[in-house]
C-alpha positions in Angstrom: 21.8 -21.8 6.7 20.2 -25.0 4.9 18.8 -25.7 8.1 17.4 -22.5 8.7 16.4 -21.5 5.1 12.7 -23.5 5.0 11.8 -22.0 8.5 12.5 -18.1 7.2 10.6 -19.0 4.1 7.7 -20.3 6.1 7.9 -17.1 8.4 8.2 -15.0 5.3 5.3 -16.5 4.1 2.9 -16.5 7.5 4.1 -12.8 8.3 3.1 -11.9 4.5 -0.1 -13.5 5.5 -1.0 -12.4 9.0 0.5 -8.8 7.6 -2.0 -8.6 5.1 -5.1 -9.7 7.5 -4.0 -7.4 10.1 -4.3 -4.3 7.1 -7.6 -6.0 6.0 -9.0 -5.9 9.6 -7.5 -2.6 10.7 -8.9 -1.0 7.0 -12.6 -2.4 7.5 -13.0 -2.1 11.1 -10.9 1.1 12.4 -11.2 4.9 10.9 -8.1 6.8 9.7 -8.1 8.6 13.2 -7.9 5.6 14.9 -5.1 4.8 13.3 -3.5 7.8 13.5 -3.6 8.0 17.2 -2.2 4.7 17.5 0.8 5.6 15.3 1.5 8.4 17.4 1.8 6.5 20.7 3.7 3.5 19.3 5.7 5.2 17.5 6.7 7.1 20.5 7.3 4.1 22.6 9.3 2.5 19.7 11.4 5.8 19.7 11.8 5.5 23.2 12.7 1.8 22.5 15.7 2.2 20.7 16.8 4.9 22.6 17.0 2.3 25.7 17.9 -0.5 24.3 21.6 0.7 23.4 21.8 -2.1 20.4 22.2 -4.9 23.0 20.7 -7.1 21.3 22.7 -6.6 18.2 26.2 -6.9 20.3 25.2 -9.9 21.3 24.6 -11.3 18.2 28.4 -10.3 17.1 30.2 -10.8 20.5 32.8 -13.1 20.3 32.0 -15.2 22.8 28.6 -15.4 25.2 28.9 -17.0 28.5 26.5 -16.8 31.4 28.1 -13.4 32.9 27.4 -11.5 29.3 24.2 -12.9 29.1 23.3 -12.1 32.4 24.9 -8.6 32.5 22.9 -7.9 28.8 19.4 -9.0 30.8 19.9 -6.9 33.6 21.0 -3.4 32.0 18.1 -4.1 29.2 15.5 -4.5 32.4 16.9 -1.3 33.9 16.7 1.0 30.8 13.4 -0.3 29.8 11.8 0.8 33.7 13.5 4.0 32.9 11.6 4.2 29.6 8.3 3.0 30.9 8.4 5.7 33.7 9.2 8.9 31.1 6.6 7.5 28.6 4.1 8.4 32.3 6.1 11.7 32.7 5.4 13.1 29.5 2.2 11.2 28.8 0.2 14.5 29.5 2.5 16.9 27.6 2.0 14.6 24.6 -2.0 14.7 24.6 -2.0 18.7 24.9 0.8 18.9 22.1 -1.5 16.7 19.4 -4.5 18.1 21.5 -6.1 14.8 21.9 -6.7 13.8 25.6 -7.3 10.0 24.9 -3.4 10.2 23.8 -2.7 10.4 27.8 -3.9 7.0 28.3 -3.0 5.1 25.5 0.7 6.3 25.5 0.7 5.0 29.4 -0.7 2.0 28.4 1.8 1.3 25.4 5.2 1.9 27.3 4.3 -1.8 28.7 5.9 -2.7 25.4 8.9 -1.3 26.8 9.6 -3.8 29.6 8.5 -6.9 27.0 11.3 -5.9 24.7 13.5 -5.9 27.4 12.3 -9.1 28.0 12.9 -10.9 24.8 16.0 -8.9 24.0 18.6 -11.3 25.3 16.5 -14.7 24.0 15.7 -13.3 20.7 19.8 -12.5 20.2 20.8 -15.9 21.1 18.6 -17.7 19.2 19.2 -15.5 16.1 23.2 -15.9 17.0 22.6 -19.8 16.7 20.1 -19.4 13.6 18.0 -21.7 15.9 15.1 -20.2 12.9 12.4 -22.8 14.0 11.8 -21.3 17.7 12.0 -17.8 16.3 9.3 -18.9 13.2 6.9 -19.8 15.6 7.3 -17.2 18.1 6.8 -14.4 15.0 3.7 -16.6 13.9 2.3 -16.8 17.2 3.0 -13.1 17.3 1.3 -12.2 14.1 -1.6 -14.5 14.2 -2.7 -13.3 18.3 -2.1 -9.7 16.8 -4.5 -9.8 14.0 -7.1 -11.5 15.8 -6.7 -9.0 18.8 -7.5 -6.3 16.8 -10.0 -7.8 15.1 -11.9 -8.6 18.2 -11.4 -4.9 19.8 -11.8 -3.3 16.5 -15.5 -4.9 16.4 -15.8 -3.8 19.7 -15.5 -0.3 18.9 -12.2 0.3 20.8 -10.9 2.1 18.2 -7.0 2.9 18.8 -7.0 0.5 22.0 -7.7 -2.2 19.6 -4.3 -1.5 17.7 -2.9 -1.1 21.6 -3.8 -4.3 22.5 -2.7 -5.9 19.6 0.6 -4.9 19.8 0.5 -5.5 23.8 -0.5 -9.0 23.7 1.5 -10.7 20.9 4.8 -9.1 22.5 3.4 -10.8 25.8 2.9 -13.7 23.8 6.7 -13.9 22.0 8.3 -13.1 25.4 6.7 -16.5 26.8 7.8 -18.6 23.8 11.3 -17.2 23.6 11.9 -17.7 27.4 10.4 -21.5 27.3 13.2 -22.2 24.4 16.1 -20.8 26.5 18.1 -23.7 27.9 18.8 -21.1 30.6 17.2 -18.3 31.7 19.1 -15.1 32.0 19.9 -13.9 36.2 20.1 -10.5 37.4 23.6 -10.0 37.8 25.3 -7.0 36.7 29.1 -6.5 35.5 30.3 -3.0 34.5 33.2 -4.4 32.5 31.0 -6.3 30.1 27.9 -4.3 29.7 30.6 -1.3 28.7 31.9 -3.8 26.3 28.5 -4.5 24.8 27.6 -0.8 24.8 30.9 -0.2 22.8 29.7 -2.0 19.6 25.9 -1.7 20.6 25.9 2.1 21.8 26.8 2.9 18.0 24.9 0.4 16.5 21.8 1.7 18.9 22.6 5.4 17.7 22.2 4.0 13.7 18.9 2.2 14.8 17.5 5.4 16.4 18.9 7.7 13.4 16.9 5.1 10.6 13.7 4.1 13.0 13.8 7.0 14.9 13.4 9.4 11.8 10.1 7.2 10.7 8.7 7.6 14.3 10.2 11.3 14.1 8.5 11.8 10.5 5.4 10.3 11.5 4.8 13.0 14.3 5.5 15.8 12.2 2.9 14.5 9.9 0.2 13.9 12.6 1.6 17.5 13.8 0.9 19.8 10.6 -1.8 17.6 9.1 -3.7 15.8 11.7 -4.2 12.6 12.7 -6.4 11.8 9.7 -4.1 12.6 7.5 -1.6 10.4 9.8 -4.0 7.6 9.4 -3.4 7.5 5.4 0.1 8.2 5.5 0.9 5.0 7.9 -1.9 2.9 6.5 -0.3 3.3 3.1 3.5 2.9 4.7 2.3 0.1 6.5 0.6 -2.2 3.3 4.1 -1.2 1.8 6.3 -2.6 5.0 4.2 -5.9 5.2 4.6 -6.6 1.7 9.0 -5.7 2.2 8.8 -8.0 5.2 8.5 -11.2 3.1 12.1 -10.6 2.1 13.4 -7.8 4.4 12.6 -9.4 7.9 14.7 -12.5 7.2 17.7 -10.5 5.6 18.2 -8.3 8.8 17.6 -11.2 11.1 19.9 -13.7 9.7 22.6 -10.9 7.4 24.5 -10.1 10.6 24.7 -13.9 12.1 25.6 -15.0 8.4 28.4 -12.3 7.7 30.0 -12.4 11.1 30.2 -16.2 11.0 32.1 -15.9 7.6 34.1 -13.2 9.3 35.3 -15.1 12.1 36.4 -18.4 10.1 38.1 -15.5 8.1 36.0 -16.5 4.8 35.6 -14.1 1.9 32.1 -12.7 1.9 32.4 -10.8 -1.4 31.0 -13.3 -3.5 27.8 -13.9 -1.2 27.1 -10.6 -1.1 27.0 -9.9 -4.6 24.6 -12.5 -5.5 22.4 -12.2 -2.3 22.2 -8.4 -3.5 21.0 -9.6 -6.9 18.4 -11.9 -5.8 17.0 -9.6 -3.5 16.9 -6.8 -6.3 15.1 -9.3 -8.5 12.3 -10.3 -5.8 12.0 -7.0 -4.1 11.6 -5.6 -8.2 8.6 -8.2 -8.8 7.4 -7.3 -5.1 7.7 -3.1 -4.8 7.3 -2.5 -8.7 3.7 -4.6 -8.5 2.4 -2.9 -5.9 3.2 0.4 -7.2 1.7 -0.5 -11.0 -1.7 -2.0 -9.4 -2.4 0.2 -6.1 -5.1 2.6 -7.6 -7.0 -0.1 -8.4 -6.4 -2.5 -5.8 -6.9 0.0 -2.6 -10.3 1.2 -3.1 -11.6 -2.4 -4.1 -10.1 -4.0 -1.1 -10.8 -1.6 1.6 -13.6 0.6 0.2 -13.6 3.9 -1.3 -13.1 6.1 2.4 -8.9 4.6 1.7 -8.7 6.3 -1.9 -6.7 8.7 -0.6 -4.0 6.0 0.3 -3.0 4.6 -3.0 -1.0 7.3 -4.5 0.9 7.7 -1.2 1.5 3.6 -1.5 2.6 3.8 -5.0 5.3 6.4 -3.7 5.8 4.1 -0.5 6.5 1.4 -3.0 9.0 2.8 -5.6 11.0 4.4 -2.8 11.5 0.9 -1.1 12.4 -1.1 -3.7 16.0 1.2 -4.2 17.0 0.7 -0.2 15.8 -2.9 -0.3 19.1 -3.8 -3.0 21.2 -2.5 -0.6 19.3 -4.4 2.5 23.3 -6.6 2.3 25.3 -3.8 2.8 24.6 -3.1 7.0 24.7 -6.7 7.9 28.5 -6.9 6.1 29.5 -3.8 7.4 28.9 -4.5 10.9 30.2 -7.7 10.8 33.7 -6.3 9.4 33.6 -4.1 12.4 32.6 -1.1 10.6 29.6 0.0 12.5 30.9 3.4 13.1 30.6 4.0 9.6 27.0 3.4 9.4 26.3 6.6 11.9 27.1 9.3 9.9 25.3 7.5 7.1 21.9 7.5 9.3 22.7 10.6 10.6 23.0 12.1 6.8 19.9 10.7 5.8 17.6 12.0 9.4 19.0 15.1 8.5 17.4 15.3 5.2 14.4 13.3 6.1 13.0 15.8 9.1 14.1 18.4 7.1 11.8 17.6 4.1 8.6 17.5 6.9 9.0 20.7 7.9 9.8 21.8 4.4 6.3 20.2 3.4 4.2 21.4 6.2 2.0 23.0 4.0 2.0 20.6 0.7 -0.5 18.0 0.0 0.3 14.2 1.3 1.2 13.6 -1.8 4.3 15.9 -1.6 5.0 15.1 2.1 6.0 11.0 1.0 7.9 12.6 -1.7 9.9 14.6 0.7 10.3 11.4 2.4 11.4 9.4 -0.2 13.8 11.9 -0.7 17.1 10.8 1.5 17.6 8.1 -0.6 19.1 10.7 -3.1 21.9 11.0 -0.8 22.1 7.3 1.2 21.8 5.1 -2.0 25.2 6.1 -3.6 26.6 6.3 -0.4 26.3 3.1 0.7 27.9 2.0 -3.0 30.8 4.0 -1.3 30.9 2.6 2.1 30.8 -1.1 0.8 33.5 -0.5 -1.9 35.6 1.3 0.9 34.7 -1.5 4.1 33.7 -4.1 2.2 36.5 -4.5 -0.1 33.5 -4.4 -3.2 34.2 -2.0 -6.2 31.3 -0.2 -6.6 31.6 -1.4 -10.3 30.7 -5.1 -9.6 28.1 -4.3 -6.7 26.4 -1.8 -9.9 26.6 -5.2 -12.5 24.9 -7.3 -9.9 21.7 -5.2 -9.4 21.9 -4.0 -13.1 20.7 -7.1 -14.6 17.7 -7.7 -12.6 16.3 -4.4 -13.6 15.8 -5.6 -17.0 13.0 -8.4 -15.8 11.4 -4.9 -14.0 11.3 -2.8 -16.9 9.5 -5.4 -19.0 7.1 -5.7 -16.0 6.5 -2.3 -15.8 5.7 -2.0 -19.7 3.4 -5.0 -20.1 1.1 -4.2 -17.2 0.8 0.0 -17.9 0.1 -1.7 -21.9 -3.1 -3.9 -20.4 -4.3 -1.2 -17.9 -4.2 1.2 -20.5 -6.4 -1.5 -22.9 -8.5 -2.1 -20.1 -9.1 1.3 -19.2 -13.1 1.4 -19.1 -13.1 -1.8 -18.0 -14.2 -2.8 -14.5 -11.7 -2.3 -12.1 -11.6 -5.7 -10.8 -11.2 -6.9 -14.5 -8.7 -4.3 -14.7 -6.6 -5.6 -11.4 -6.6 -9.0 -11.9 -5.4 -8.6 -15.4 -2.5 -6.4 -14.4 -1.1 -9.1 -11.6 -1.5 -11.7 -14.0 0.2 -9.9 -16.6 2.8 -8.7 -14.4 4.0 -12.3 -12.6 3.7 -14.2 -16.4 6.0 -11.5 -17.5 8.1 -11.6 -14.6 8.4 -15.7 -14.9 9.4 -14.9 -18.6 11.7 -12.6 -18.0 13.7 -13.2 -14.6 15.0 -16.8 -15.9 16.3 -15.3 -19.3 18.1 -12.0 -18.3 19.4 -14.0 -14.9 19.9 -17.7 -16.2 24.0 -17.6 -14.8 22.8 -16.6 -11.7 20.1 -19.1 -11.2 21.9 -22.1 -12.5 24.6 -21.6 -10.4 22.8 -20.9 -7.4 21.0 -24.3 -8.2 24.0 -25.8 -8.4 25.3 -24.6 -5.3 22.5 -25.9 -3.2 22.7 -29.0 -4.5 26.0 -29.1 -3.4 25.1 -28.3 -0.1 22.1 -30.8 0.4 24.6 -33.4 -1.0 27.5 -31.9 1.3 29.8 -32.5 -1.4 33.1 -30.9 -1.9 33.3 -27.2 -2.3 30.1 -26.4 -0.6 
């Protein structure tokens, strides 16, 4: 973990910069309709990719052994499933264009389907490198991918390619990622298949795939609902706001998702107690996520029109709701990795199923409502999913609900202070220029967080510093 940490931080920062750059480029050079069309085809392909991936990548990370027969079987099976998904995309391309009354979706969806083959190529190398926490390779790959995506979107957008700019950026960046990952492999997977090994991987991976399909698939299906009921322009606003919040969240969540399962699985294999690591990690994530997401929600009203132009103003209130809605699930980011590492993946499926049902039902209920109401419907799943996560961690992780709540409650105090300070600043500068109000709100929020975070969380920060010091020195008790 100590070796991986600097690379993980570097990846988080580079991802954030590249993500912000891609949002700027897309906001400046593409229209809401362009982003809406690209969102439809990319969403459909990613949804199919979840179904054909069968959770094999995550199963490899957790598997007790990853000898040649296992990796070859996983690679062969994923390539066959990716090819099947590729064919399905071309079959449904014409009906999708008819369904959304947009003929351009046929060629866009057909081209985007190559992403399924690229994902199949990358799955095994990504799993093996993640299992070994080879963060240096993964970080270099991610940095190259994100930078190339920004460049491609910028060039094609400037040339007037419209939605093709987004599709081209995704395809080229993933192709470069595949090259980097394969060059880092000491042994290249071969086309060899063992049904017994594949069944063993799929027994865990299939359940994992269903859960991912429920969570990420729900996101894609809900976006399709927005596009169908409200049009591609409304979908463009919806996905633009969602993307800004997701890029902010990737500063934290991307590495939690990537290395969380590896970390807890290693603790489980060595019969070490994961409770303290879970609770401390949850506090840190809640602390960082609060500053980030609550900060975005507070300044979005001034930020969006100033940075992206007046045409994106309708996305500002959507961004505020997305930011608040993203903060609370982030505080539970370690629940999934902990339960999966302990072998309770099936318990996660019902959890995702309930959230999926609530979300898709809200899409139909809000079909005739304003976009703000639509996004509120999207966030409604947290009313059930959050309490459920506490119960599951208590039952399967053996961590009492009270302990979980205590380790989350303390980081909330600095958030309350920051909200009060920023709102007061914005009120006092209500008649000032928007630029001055935005800069002042950001500075006041950061200063307030810098003062209150150590004040309310001094013991945790002190213990963390001591632990890192012992780890660096390799001392006893590290």
